Backbone as ProteinMPNN parsed JSONL, in Angstrom:
{"seq_chain_A": "XXXXXXXXXXXXXXXXXXXXXXXXXXXXXXXXXXXXXXXXXXXXXXXXXXXXXXXXXXXXXXXXXXXXXXXXXXXXXXXXXXXXXXXXXX", "coords_chain_A": {"N_chain_A": [[0.871, -1.197, 0.008], [0.515, 2.249, -0.691], [1.087, 5.377, 0.693], [0.499, 8.722, 0.219], [1.981, 11.91, 0.441], [1.81, 15.479, 0.231], [3.734, 17.284, 0.953], [6.625, 17.903, 3.085], [5.785, 18.609, 5.637], [3.251, 17.574, 5.818], [3.893, 14.921, 5.601], [5.08, 14.506, 8.148], [2.803, 14.833, 9.704], [1.253, 12.625, 8.945], [2.71, 10.307, 9.624], [2.457, 9.362, 12.45], [-0.061, 8.182, 12.284], [-0.004, 6.18, 10.45], [1.509, 3.043, 9.658], [4.41, 2.958, 8.467], [6.736, 1.463, 6.214], [8.71, 2.385, 4.73], [10.034, 5.558, 3.587], [9.944, 7.664, 0.837], [11.469, 10.406, -0.203], [11.269, 13.492, -1.836], [13.658, 15.979, -2.558], [12.94, 18.578, -2.988], [10.254, 20.134, -1.869], [7.1, 21.602, -1.085], [6.667, 23.773, 1.77], [8.534, 22.334, 3.405], [11.789, 21.292, 2.958], [13.475, 18.226, 1.753], [15.77, 17.591, 3.218], [15.341, 18.958, 5.72], [13.054, 17.617, 6.4], [14.159, 15.121, 6.829], [15.828, 15.482, 9.073], [13.883, 15.947, 10.999], [12.517, 13.553, 10.908], [14.497, 11.649, 11.801], [14.838, 12.566, 14.42], [12.402, 11.892, 15.589], [11.301, 9.554, 14.505], [13.209, 7.305, 14.334], [13.612, 4.615, 13.244], [12.556, 4.273, 10.661], [13.244, 3.653, 7.33], [14.598, 5.898, 4.848], [14.561, 7.116, 1.631], [16.205, 9.251, -0.555], [15.254, 11.535, -3.183], [16.276, 13.268, -5.966], [16.794, 15.682, -8.508], [18.483, 17.64, -8.696], [20.464, 17.633, -6.77], [23.198, 15.638, -5.762], [24.113, 12.33, -4.593], [26.354, 12.524, -3.02], [26.066, 15.175, -2.036], [24.147, 14.879, -0.136], [25.037, 13.245, 1.77], [25.701, 13.572, 4.48], [23.304, 13.506, 5.918], [21.979, 11.119, 6.58], [20.319, 9.561, 4.929], [18.968, 6.511, 3.655], [19.362, 5.746, 1.167], [19.782, 6.802, -2.345], [18.078, 8.279, -5.064], [18.439, 9.227, -8.285], [16.945, 11.737, -10.3], [15.959, 11.892, -13.666], [14.206, 8.896, -12.761], [14.292, 5.399, -13.302], [11.833, 2.888, -13.384], [12.867, 0.258, -12.795], [15.213, 0.731, -11.441], [14.201, 2.058, -9.196], [12.63, 0.049, -8.03], [14.595, -1.836, -7.476], [16.267, -0.529, -5.568], [14.384, 0.06, -3.537], [13.795, -2.618, -2.745], [16.366, -3.508, -1.833], [16.751, -1.727, 0.263], [14.621, -2.26, 2.023], [15.35, -4.858, 2.785], [17.374, -4.593, 4.578]], "CA_chain_A": [[-0.032, 0.006, 0.044], [1.278, 3.464, -0.789], [0.454, 6.555, 1.249], [1.177, 9.847, -0.453], [1.97, 13.195, 1.169], [2.153, 16.525, -0.745], [4.76, 18.077, 1.52], [7.354, 17.329, 4.254], [4.964, 18.857, 6.938], [2.122, 16.592, 5.777], [4.509, 13.592, 5.925], [5.171, 14.413, 9.601], [1.453, 14.592, 10.277], [0.766, 11.262, 8.557], [3.515, 9.166, 10.183], [1.847, 8.714, 13.61], [-1.291, 7.58, 11.964], [0.232, 5.096, 9.512], [2.701, 2.181, 9.928], [5.227, 3.009, 7.238], [7.898, 0.605, 6.091], [9.758, 3.166, 3.922], [9.655, 6.85, 3.081], [10.677, 8.106, -0.343], [11.319, 11.936, -0.044], [11.891, 14.407, -2.749], [14.364, 17.073, -1.863], [12.222, 19.883, -3.251], [8.855, 19.956, -1.561], [6.539, 22.753, -0.429], [6.69, 23.894, 3.239], [9.738, 21.787, 4.064], [12.666, 20.465, 2.02], [13.737, 16.855, 2.159], [16.836, 17.543, 4.337], [14.708, 19.341, 6.966], [12.136, 16.449, 6.75], [15.017, 14.025, 7.382], [16.211, 15.838, 10.426], [12.748, 15.759, 11.803], [12.264, 12.073, 10.94], [15.476, 11.014, 12.575], [14.628, 12.89, 15.787], [11.203, 11.417, 16.111], [10.928, 8.226, 14.006], [14.488, 6.871, 13.867], [13.699, 3.317, 12.572], [11.945, 4.197, 9.347], [14.263, 3.928, 6.338], [14.25, 7.03, 4.084], [15.292, 7.281, 0.388], [16.18, 10.667, -1.078], [15.046, 11.651, -4.579], [16.589, 14.606, -6.387], [17.289, 15.936, -9.878], [19.439, 18.767, -8.662], [21.45, 17.303, -5.868], [23.765, 14.311, -5.916], [24.125, 11.485, -3.359], [27.393, 13.143, -2.15], [25.515, 16.373, -1.395], [23.21, 14.451, 0.864], [25.789, 12.149, 2.608], [25.659, 13.895, 5.965], [21.871, 13.579, 6.437], [21.536, 9.868, 7.059], [19.413, 8.837, 4.108], [19.362, 5.119, 3.476], [19.717, 5.531, -0.24], [19.51, 8.008, -3.205], [17.612, 7.99, -6.37], [18.639, 10.426, -9.177], [15.883, 12.025, -11.311], [14.792, 11.035, -13.783], [14.558, 7.57, -12.27], [13.631, 4.297, -13.984], [11.149, 1.933, -12.467], [13.709, -0.867, -12.354], [16.183, 1.328, -10.413], [13.407, 2.366, -7.914], [12.276, -1.264, -7.46], [15.82, -2.546, -6.891], [16.721, 0.244, -4.357], [13.359, -0.22, -2.478], [13.988, -3.995, -2.248], [17.591, -3.598, -1.023], [16.527, -0.994, 1.524], [13.719, -2.946, 3.002], [15.995, -6.054, 3.342], [18.403, -4.211, 5.572]], "C_chain_A": [[0.882, 1.272, -0.035], [0.429, 4.588, -0.208], [1.198, 7.721, 0.772], [0.904, 11.152, 0.411], [2.408, 14.248, 0.182], [3.349, 17.42, -0.224], [5.519, 17.383, 2.663], [6.481, 17.482, 5.555], [3.805, 17.833, 6.891], [2.679, 15.157, 6.039], [4.666, 13.463, 7.514], [3.933, 14.222, 10.295], [0.97, 13.196, 10.099], [1.475, 10.144, 9.378], [2.927, 8.559, 11.423], [0.615, 7.946, 13.367], [-1.115, 6.266, 11.139], [1.49, 4.297, 10.0], [3.447, 2.125, 8.633], [6.447, 2.222, 7.321], [9.078, 1.373, 5.417], [9.16, 4.492, 3.57], [10.499, 7.166, 1.933], [10.454, 9.614, -0.353], [12.024, 12.689, -1.115], [12.613, 15.495, -1.996], [13.745, 18.437, -1.978], [10.735, 19.629, -3.06], [8.345, 21.315, -0.961], [6.603, 22.658, 1.123], [7.95, 23.402, 3.938], [10.557, 20.979, 3.118], [12.94, 19.047, 2.627], [14.777, 16.734, 3.277], [16.228, 17.88, 5.678], [13.676, 18.24, 7.461], [12.996, 15.411, 7.417], [15.44, 14.294, 8.798], [15.068, 15.596, 11.379], [12.428, 14.262, 12.023], [13.177, 11.37, 11.9], [15.339, 11.352, 14.098], [13.46, 12.292, 16.458], [10.906, 9.975, 15.727], [12.232, 7.59, 13.512], [14.517, 5.597, 12.929], [13.206, 3.237, 11.17], [13.019, 4.586, 8.288], [13.739, 5.067, 5.37], [15.142, 7.103, 2.803], [15.159, 8.66, -0.158], [16.032, 10.601, -2.627], [15.349, 13.048, -4.947], [17.091, 14.643, -7.825], [18.35, 17.037, -9.879], [20.58, 18.603, -7.76], [22.01, 15.9, -6.057], [23.825, 13.594, -4.555], [25.253, 12.024, -2.448], [26.989, 14.431, -1.474], [24.639, 16.035, -0.167], [23.832, 13.444, 1.919], [25.704, 12.37, 4.021], [24.308, 13.808, 6.651], [21.296, 12.318, 6.912], [20.465, 9.164, 6.218], [19.915, 7.384, 3.885], [19.644, 4.768, 1.984], [19.283, 6.812, -1.077], [19.071, 7.589, -4.525], [17.688, 9.336, -7.175], [17.442, 10.529, -10.198], [16.548, 12.266, -12.637], [15.174, 9.557, -13.372], [13.714, 6.54, -13.066], [12.996, 3.471, -12.916], [12.007, 0.743, -11.978], [14.688, -0.467, -11.281], [15.429, 1.566, -9.113], [13.098, 1.055, -7.254], [13.449, -1.918, -6.758], [16.237, -1.823, -5.608], [15.679, 0.037, -3.236], [13.58, -1.624, -1.866], [15.194, -4.129, -1.328], [17.416, -2.871, 0.275], [15.715, -1.661, 2.495], [14.296, -4.286, 3.528], [17.01, -5.783, 4.415], [17.861, -4.405, 7.033]], "O_chain_A": [[1.957, 1.268, 0.563], [-0.746, 4.75, -0.538], [2.424, 7.756, 0.885], [-0.169, 11.397, 0.962], [3.284, 13.982, -0.64], [3.874, 18.23, -0.988], [5.06, 16.35, 3.152], [6.461, 16.605, 6.42], [3.454, 17.288, 7.937], [1.999, 14.314, 6.624], [4.396, 12.404, 8.081], [3.882, 13.566, 11.336], [0.343, 12.628, 10.993], [0.845, 9.157, 9.76], [2.871, 7.332, 11.504], [0.254, 7.105, 14.19], [-1.975, 5.386, 11.151], [2.38, 4.839, 10.657], [3.132, 1.301, 7.775], [7.156, 2.251, 8.327], [10.249, 1.016, 5.551], [7.966, 4.598, 3.288], [11.711, 6.962, 2.007], [9.313, 10.05, -0.502], [13.234, 12.554, -1.296], [12.202, 15.881, -0.902], [13.994, 19.33, -1.169], [10.053, 19.033, -3.894], [9.137, 22.066, -0.391], [6.592, 21.562, 1.683], [8.383, 23.976, 4.937], [10.039, 20.038, 2.516], [12.675, 18.759, 3.795], [14.667, 15.883, 4.159], [16.516, 17.218, 6.675], [13.474, 17.992, 8.649], [12.622, 14.868, 8.456], [15.407, 13.394, 9.638], [15.282, 15.081, 12.476], [12.126, 13.803, 13.124], [12.723, 10.582, 12.729], [15.68, 10.529, 14.947], [13.424, 12.159, 17.681], [10.323, 9.236, 16.52], [12.338, 7.351, 12.309], [15.306, 5.516, 11.988], [13.412, 2.215, 10.515], [13.607, 5.667, 8.339], [12.534, 5.145, 5.131], [16.366, 7.146, 2.921], [14.049, 9.189, -0.212], [16.608, 9.73, -3.279], [14.788, 13.972, -4.358], [17.748, 13.708, -8.282], [19.003, 17.321, -10.883], [21.584, 19.303, -7.893], [21.265, 15.03, -6.506], [23.609, 14.205, -3.509], [25.115, 11.983, -1.225], [27.531, 14.756, -0.417], [24.448, 16.869, 0.718], [23.15, 12.921, 2.8], [25.634, 11.397, 4.772], [24.209, 14.022, 7.86], [20.257, 12.324, 7.573], [19.775, 8.274, 6.717], [21.112, 7.102, 3.927], [20.087, 3.674, 1.636], [18.574, 7.703, -0.608], [19.609, 6.638, -5.091], [17.116, 10.363, -6.809], [17.033, 9.554, -10.828], [17.646, 12.821, -12.676], [16.286, 9.085, -13.61], [12.572, 6.81, -13.44], [13.461, 3.342, -11.784], [11.851, 0.297, -10.841], [14.959, -1.216, -10.342], [15.963, 1.303, -8.036], [13.272, 0.924, -6.043], [13.347, -2.458, -5.656], [16.54, -2.498, -4.624], [16.069, -0.145, -2.083], [13.557, -1.794, -0.647], [15.133, -4.724, -0.252], [17.887, -3.345, 1.309], [16.028, -1.669, 3.686], [13.839, -4.804, 4.547], [17.453, -6.709, 5.094], [18.577, -4.138, 7.998]]}, "name": "protein", "num_of_chains": 1, "seq": "XXXXXXXXXXXXXXXXXXXXXXXXXXXXXXXXXXXXXXXXXXXXXXXXXXXXXXXXXXXXXXXXXXXXXXXXXXXXXXXXXXXXXXXXXX"}
């Protein structure tokens, strides 16, 4: 099942209501960027794996934030499926 949020702030509101196995966060979102979302997630919901998605930043730009993986835009479905599978197996 997929739960969609339109912003980082909405993601933080949804998490207590849903049992999420994985979060895929775009780095450019309204109200809160992906890095700010990540800081909030790690302080409140440490165990949830988070994948970063960006077309303007690289994995090296996000290395200090604790993301569990990185997807470069545009992303292929095969790449997304493989990274989700590897991340959930950890």
